[in-house]
C-alpha positions in Angstrom: 86.5 -1.2 -176.0 87.5 0.0 -172.6 86.5 -2.0 -169.4 85.7 0.1 -166.2 85.2 -1.9 -162.9 85.9 1.0 -160.8 82.7 3.4 -159.4 85.9 6.0 -158.7 86.4 6.2 -162.4 85.9 9.9 -163.6 83.6 8.7 -166.4 81.4 7.0 -164.0 81.3 9.9 -161.7 80.3 12.1 -164.7 77.3 9.7 -165.3 76.4 9.1 -161.6 76.2 13.1 -161.2 73.3 13.2 -163.8 71.0 12.4 -161.3 71.6 15.6 -159.8 69.7 19.3 -161.7 72.7 21.4 -161.1 75.2 18.7 -162.4 73.0 18.2 -165.6 72.7 21.7 -166.3 76.7 22.0 -165.8 77.3 19.3 -168.3 74.3 19.8 -170.8 73.7 16.1 -170.5 71.2 14.1 -169.1 70.6 10.2 -168.4 68.7 7.8 -170.7 68.4 4.2 -169.6 67.5 1.2 -171.8 67.7 0.0 -175.4 64.2 1.6 -176.1 65.1 5.2 -175.1 68.7 4.9 -176.4 67.4 3.9 -179.9 64.8 6.8 -179.9 67.7 9.4 -179.0 69.6 8.2 -182.1 66.6 8.2 -184.3 66.0 11.9 -183.7 69.7 12.9 -184.0 70.6 13.0 -180.4 73.7 11.5 -180.2 74.7 10.3 -176.5 78.2 11.4 -175.6 79.0 8.3 -173.4 77.0 5.0 -173.3 77.9 2.2 -170.8 76.6 -1.0 -170.7 77.4 -4.8 -169.3 77.8 -8.2 -170.9 75.1 -9.5 -168.5 72.6 -7.0 -170.1 72.5 -8.6 -173.4 72.7 -5.2 -175.1 72.1 -5.6 -179.1 75.7 -5.7 -180.5 74.4 -3.8 -183.2 73.1 -1.0 -181.5 76.5 -0.5 -179.7 78.1 -0.5 -183.1 75.4 2.2 -184.2 76.6 4.5 -181.1 80.4 3.9 -181.9 79.9 4.9 -185.4 77.6 7.8 -184.4 80.6 9.3 -182.5 79.5 8.0 -179.2 82.1 6.2 -176.7 80.9 3.1 -175.4 82.2 1.6 -172.3 81.7 -1.8 -170.9 81.5 -2.4 -167.4 80.1 -4.5 -164.7 76.6 -4.6 -162.7 77.8 -2.9 -159.5 79.2 0.1 -161.5 76.1 0.4 -163.7 73.9 0.0 -161.0 75.7 3.2 -159.2 74.5 5.2 -162.2 71.3 4.4 -162.9 68.0 5.7 -161.4 65.7 2.7 -161.8 65.6 0.2 -159.1 66.4 -2.9 -161.8 68.6 -1.3 -164.0 68.5 -2.5 -167.8 72.4 -2.7 -167.9 72.6 -0.2 -170.5 72.9 3.7 -169.9 74.0 7.0 -171.9 74.6 10.7 -171.5 72.5 12.3 -173.9 73.1 16.1 -175.0 70.1 18.4 -174.1 68.2 20.4 -176.5 67.2 23.8 -176.1 63.8 24.1 -178.3 63.2 27.1 -180.7 60.5 29.1 -179.1 59.2 30.8 -182.5 57.2 28.1 -183.8 55.1 30.7 -186.2 52.9 27.7 -187.4 51.9 26.6 -184.1 48.2 26.6 -183.1 48.1 25.0 -179.7 49.9 25.1 -176.4 49.7 23.6 -172.9 51.3 25.2 -170.2 52.0 23.4 -167.0 51.7 25.6 -164.0 53.5 24.2 -160.8 53.3 20.4 -161.9 56.0 18.9 -159.3 55.6 15.3 -160.0 57.7 14.0 -162.3 55.4 11.1 -163.5 53.0 13.5 -164.3 55.1 15.8 -166.4 56.4 12.9 -168.4 53.0 11.7 -169.1 51.5 15.3 -170.1 54.8 15.0 -172.7 54.1 11.6 -174.1 50.2 12.4 -174.2 50.9 15.9 -175.9 52.8 14.3 -178.6 50.1 11.8 -179.0 47.4 14.8 -179.2 49.4 16.8 -181.6 50.1 19.5 -179.2 52.6 22.1 -180.8 54.4 23.4 -177.6 54.4 22.4 -174.0 55.7 25.1 -171.4 56.8 24.1 -168.3 56.7 26.7 -165.5 57.8 25.8 -161.9 57.8 22.1 -162.9 59.4 19.2 -162.0 62.9 19.4 -164.2 62.4 18.1 -167.7 65.5 16.0 -167.3 64.7 14.6 -164.2 65.5 10.8 -164.8 61.4 10.1 -163.9 60.1 12.5 -166.1 62.7 11.3 -169.1 61.3 7.7 -168.5 57.7 8.7 -168.1 57.9 10.4 -171.6 58.5 7.0 -173.1 60.7 9.0 -175.9 58.4 12.0 -176.5 61.2 14.0 -174.8 63.3 13.8 -177.8 60.3 14.9 -180.1 57.7 17.2 -178.2 58.8 20.8 -178.4 59.1 21.7 -174.8 60.1 25.1 -173.2 61.2 25.9 -169.8 59.8 29.1 -168.3 60.5 31.2 -165.1 56.5 31.1 -164.5 53.3 30.7 -166.2 53.2 34.9 -166.5 56.3 34.5 -168.5 54.6 31.6 -171.0 51.3 33.4 -171.2 52.8 36.9 -172.1 54.5 35.0 -175.2 51.4 33.3 -176.2 49.3 36.3 -175.7 51.5 38.4 -178.0 51.3 35.8 -180.6 47.6 35.9 -180.8 46.7 32.7 -178.7 43.5 32.9 -176.5 44.3 31.7 -173.3 41.9 29.0 -171.1 42.6 28.1 -167.6 41.5 24.9 -166.3 39.9 26.3 -163.2 36.8 26.6 -161.4 34.6 29.6 -160.5 32.8 31.0 -163.4 34.2 28.4 -165.6 32.6 26.8 -168.8 32.2 23.2 -169.8 35.3 22.5 -171.5 33.6 20.8 -174.2 31.7 24.1 -175.2 35.0 26.0 -175.6 35.9 27.5 -178.9 39.5 26.1 -179.7 39.1 26.9 -183.4 41.9 29.3 -183.4 45.2 29.6 -181.8 44.5 28.6 -178.1 46.4 27.6 -175.2 45.3 25.8 -172.2 47.1 25.9 -168.4 46.9 23.3 -166.2 47.6 23.4 -162.5 48.9 20.9 -160.1 46.4 18.7 -158.4 47.4 20.2 -154.8 47.1 24.1 -155.7 45.3 24.2 -159.1 46.2 27.0 -161.5 48.0 30.0 -159.8 45.8 33.0 -159.1 48.0 35.3 -161.4 47.8 32.6 -164.4 44.2 32.8 -164.0 44.2 36.3 -164.2 45.9 36.4 -167.4 43.5 33.9 -169.2 40.5 35.2 -171.5 38.3 32.0 -170.2 38.2 29.4 -167.4 36.8 25.8 -168.4 36.3 22.9 -166.3 36.0 19.0 -166.9 32.5 17.7 -165.7 32.5 14.8 -163.4 29.9 12.6 -161.7 30.3 11.1 -158.2 31.8 12.5 -155.2 35.4 13.0 -156.9 36.6 16.5 -156.3 39.9 16.4 -158.3 41.6 14.6 -161.3 45.1 13.6 -161.3 47.1 16.1 -163.0 48.5 13.9 -166.1 44.8 12.6 -166.7 43.3 16.2 -166.5 45.8 17.4 -169.0 45.1 14.5 -171.3 41.3 15.3 -171.1 42.0 19.0 -172.0 44.5 18.0 -174.6 41.8 15.6 -176.3 39.2 18.8 -176.5 41.8 21.3 -177.4 43.2 19.5 -180.5 39.9 18.9 -181.6 39.1 15.6 -179.7 42.2 13.9 -180.5 42.6 14.9 -184.1 39.7 13.2 -185.5 
């Protein structure tokens, strides 16, 4: 097994470059840190191209063997080198370059969709994907949002990034046009003539648009929707965190958590 101790090594530069969106797009790879997420990638058939570990990490030898058998190049390094690659403040000593996946946007059996409109916080985007999988949402559209493969998004999904159908669009209008052509009823989580979300009819094909906490759903997206819905609140709170609001909306959209 190869040992690399220099941050100038070509493979180390490749991994370090995955912190940049442009380089992720050019290589078709993104960075995954830690045993849990790397195992989840393998379980979903997303075999890393390259994996890096340190002896100090105590990485499971069985996992390293599994990676090699799957066709991944496994390289040993030292803490200072892997620290230069990882995005986390306290790296786990194991990281991998995993191929991106372009999801098929022709889910004929889909019934529910969530459109994120301009949600720029990576933690919120990752949380929405994690919650969408838990609630059983068929498709999530990211429109003008934080990059799907941003390291913070990847960590926040807790593995859902490998399983949740996610489509990246140029803007919300693009996503809504696609959904409308497939017979979806479109709802915007927005104020102004909105009905209580608990009274909305999500019995047919339905999609809901969630905007950012700062700006809400864009006017153009609201205009394209069939109805507006709101989350009733008490007290003096004016708005909810986008990830929290999306979770409540998905609970209603999917039949109160599919129960």
